[in-house]
N, C-alpha and C positions, 0 to 999 in steps of 0.2 A: 605884526610880524609876518603876516601872510604876504604883504608887499614886498620884504625883504627877500623872503623866500624866491619869490616870481623874479625879482631883480636879478638875486645872485644866479639863477640859472639863465636868465635871459643874458647875462654878461659872461657866460662860459662855465659856470660852476657847476660840477656835476651831483646827483643825488648823494653819494657817499660823503661828499666833502662838506654837501650842507648840512646833512644830519649831524656830521662830526661837529661842525662850527655851533650849530645849536645846542648840542649836548655839551660841548666845552665852556659855552657862554653860561648856561644853567637855564636855559630858556625852557619854561614847562611844556610838555605835549598837551594838544587839545585835550586828552582824558584828564591828565593831573591838573591842567588850568580851572576845568570845570568842577573838579573834586576841591581844589581851593576856594571856589565861588559857592561851595556849600551843596552843589548838585548831586542826589545820589544815583549812581550809575550802576549799582548792582556790582554783582561779583565780577572780577577781572578774569579773564580766560589766558590772555597771553601776556606776560609782564614786558617781554621783549617790545611788544608794541604798543605799549600804553606808557611804562617809565620813562623810555627812552625813544628820542627821534631814531625813525628807521629809514632807510633808503625807500622803501616801498611807499612808506606813508607821505614821503615827499612827491613821489611819483604820481599818486592818486591826487595830492593836493593841485598839482601843477594841471590836471585834468578836467577838474571838477567844477562844472559850469556855476556852481553855487557862488563862486567869486565874481562872476561877471553878471549877477543879479538874475540868474534863471534857476528853476526849480526843475529838475529832472528826475521822474519817476519811472517805475517799470524796469529797472536794469536787471532785475533777476525776476525769475519765476520759478515755483517749484515744478518738479517733474511731473508729479500726479497728487491728486488730492490723498492719496493714501502714503506718500513718502512726504518726510521733511527736507529731503534734498533739493537742492536747487541749481539752476544753471543760468547763465548769462544770456542776456537778449540782445540781440544785434542792436547797434547804435540807433539805426533809421526807426526802430520799433518802440524807442523810449517815448515816454510821455513828457514832452518839455513843454513848461510854461515860462515865457520869457518876462523878463523885468518885475518879478514878484518882489523885489526888494531893491535896495541901492547896492550897486555893485561896489567893491574892493578893488579890482583890477580893471584897468582900460583897456579897449578893444583892440586896440593897436599892440599892446603887450600880449594879449590872448592870442590873437592871430598869428604873431611871431613865432610863439611857443608851438601852437598847435602844427605850423608847417614844418617847424624843426622835427618834432615827433616823427612827422610822415617820412623823414629823411634818416631816423634812427640815428642820431649822432649820438657816440658813447665816449664818455671820458676817458682820459688815459690812466692806466694803473698805476703810473710812478707818481702823479699829483692830484689826481683827482679832477682835473681841469680838461673840459671838451676844447680839443684843440682847433683852432678858428676856421680853418679849412674842411673841417670833418664833413664828409658827403657831399663836398663841393667839387674836388677836383677829379679830373677823369683824363684818361688817356684817348688821344685824337686818332690813334692807330688802332687799338683793340676795343676802346669804350669803356675798360675796366678803372676801378677808382685807383687813385694815387695814394700810397701810404706814407705817413710819416715815420722816417727811421733815423736814429742817432748814428753818428760815427766820429772817429778821431781822426784828427790830422797827423802829420808827422811830429809834429811838437807836443802831442797830448792835448790838445784842445777838442773839446766836444762841440758839434754843431750838428744841426739836424737838415734833413733833406727829403723830398718828396720822389718816391720812384713808383713805377706803374706795378699792379700786384701781378701782372704776368710776367714780372722780372724777380719775384720774390719767392722764396720758401722752396727752390728747387724747381720753379716753374719758370722756364725761359723761352714761352711760346710766343711772347710778344718782342716786336721789333724795335720799340721804343726804348732803346737800351739806356740811354744816359739819364740819372736823375737830376733833377733841378733843386739846389739849395733854397732851403725854405725861407731865407731872408732875401734872396733874390725874388721869389715870388711877392713875398710881401712887399717889397719896393715896387715891383711892378702893378701890383694891385691899387697901392696906395696913389702911383703916378695916374692910373687910369680913372680912378675915383675923383681926384681932384681936377683931372681935365673935364670930367663929367659936371663936375659943379661949377667949373669956370664956365662952361657953355650952358649951364643953367641960368647962369646970371646976365648972360647974353641975350638981352630981350628978344632979338629977331629970331635968334635959335631956338627959344622957348616957346615963341608964338607957332614956329614950325612943327616942334615937338608935339605940342597940344592938338593940332591937326590931326598928326600920325596917329596919336593916342586914341582920339575917337574910334578910327576904324578898328584899332585893337581890341576896344572896349566890346564893339560889335560883334567882332570873332568870337570872343570869349562867351558872351551871351548867347551866341547860336550854338556854340559848343555845349553849353549848360542845357539849352532847350532841347539838343539832339539826347542828351544822357537822360534828361527826365523823360522824353517819351519813351527810350528804351528801357527806362524804370519802370514805366507805366505797363509796357507790354511784357515785361518780363513778371512782373507780380500776378498780372491777370492770366498768363499761361500757368502760373505755380497755382494760383487758386483753383482754374481749372482741372489742372491734375489731381489736386486735393478731392474736389467734389466728383471726379471720376473714381478714385480710390474708393469714397464712401458708397458709390453705386456698385461697385465692383463687390465689395463686403457684404453690402445687402443682398447681392445675388448669390454669393456663396451661403448666406443663412438660408434663403429662399431655396436652395439646392439647385439652382440654375446654372452653376458652373462647381467642377469638383475642387477639392480640397488642393490637388497637384496645380490644376490651372491657376486657382487663386493666388498659390507660393510665387508661382512663375511671374504673373502678371504682377504682383505685389512689388517682387524685387526688382522688376523693370521700372515702375513707375517710383518707387520710393528712390531709386539712383537718379532718374529725370529731375525729381523734386530738389534733391541735394544739390543737383549742379545748378538747378534754377536759383535756389538760396543761395549759394555762393556767388553766383553772378550777381545777384541783389546787392551783395554786401560790397562787391569790387565796385559796382556802378555807385552805389552811395558814395563811397571813398573818392572816387573820382570826382562828383559833384563837389563835396565838400573842398578838396585840395582846389578846384578850379575857380570855387567862390572865393577861397582866400586869396587866389592870384589875381583875380579880379578887383578885389578890394583893395590889393597892393596897389594896383595899376593906377586905381582911381585916386589914392592917397599920394601919388607920384610927386606933387608939388609940396605936399607936407613934409614928407621923407628929405626931400632936398634942401626945403627951406631950414632943416634942423642943423644942416652943418654949412660950412664957408670952407674950410680946409682941414685936411685930415693928415696927423703926423703919425699916428699910432693906431692900427688896427686891433680890434676885439670882433669875437663872436657876434655880437648884435650888429655891429656895422656890417660885417659880411654877410648876415642874412638878410639886412634891410636892402642892400644894394645888388648882391649876386645871386643868381639864379645857379650857374656852373661856370666851371673854369676848364677848357680843352689844353691839355698840353700836348704840343706836337713834338716830332722827332728833332734832335739837335745835330743837324746835318750842317747846314750854312748858317742861317738865322732861325732860331727857334721860334714856331708861332706860339702864342699864349692867347687864345680865344676867351673874352669874358661874355658871358651871357647875363644881362641885367635883368633884375625883377623890376626895375623902375624906367 
C-alpha cells in the first residue's frame, strides 16, 4: 500500500484524492491495521486521524525517510525539562541513520517527490489532481508563474489555457498579454521531449552530451562545496554568539554589568543568533536541492533510456525532464524556452 500511495502522488494525484481513494477502497489506516494484527496501541486521541485516511497522514508518509530504509530521530524536543510541550527541530539537526532496514521506496521515486515538494505543487480544487505544469511555467517578461484557467468558446465548449499571473485578478502589470492554450503547450513539450529522445539515441550526439555533462557535474559539485563552507562558517558564528551570550549572563550575575545593559545586549545578540539560524536553514535546504539536481543529472542516461517516444504527458514525465518553461510574448512567433533537468 505504501508503494501505491507514492505512485499515485508521483503520477499527479493530490493528498485529498489519495485519502478519498483509500477510504473508498476500505483500506485500513496504519493504526487500524496494527489493531487488526493484535497490537495494543492504547487510547486513541483523534478518531479522524486513526479510523480514516487523512490528507495530512498522506503528506507525512510521503516525507518519511523510513520508507527508503533510513531511521530519523530527534525530530522534536521539549521546550524545557519543566514542560511537556515540544517544538520541531530543524531538519539538518535530526539524527539520521541510513540503511537500517530494507527500503520500500526506490531512491528515484523519493528524489522526484522531494524535489516536487520544494516547488509546492498544489492539486486543483475541482478534481484533486495536480496539473502537470504546476510550478513549471513562467513568464519570460515579468518572471511570474503562469496559471491554468478554464474558458468557453462561442459554441459553449470548455477549454483550458495558461496565462501570466500579472494578467489575472485585476493585476494588469505584465505586458505578456496573450494566454497560451493548454493543449498547444502540451503539443510543444511533447515535440521537444521526443526531439531530445531522438538526439539521445543518436550515438554521436550522445557522446558529445556526456562530455558536456562532466563539466556540469563539476559546476554542481563546486556549488555544493561553497554552500557547505558557508554552512560551517555560519554555524561557527552562531556558536560563538551563544558562547558570548553565556559570558554576558555570567557578567550580569557577578554584577559586572547592569540589568539594563544585559537586557539591551541580550536583545541584540538574540536577534543576530535568530538571523544566523534562519540562514543555516536556508543553506541546508539549498544544499539538499542541489544534491537532488546533481543526482538527476548523473542519472540522465537512465531517465532517457526509460522512454523512446512520448504520446501523452503526465506529471511524472514533466518532473523528470523539465526544470522550467519560459513563455514569451505572442507578437510574431511566440518563444517557448524549456530548461531541461536532463
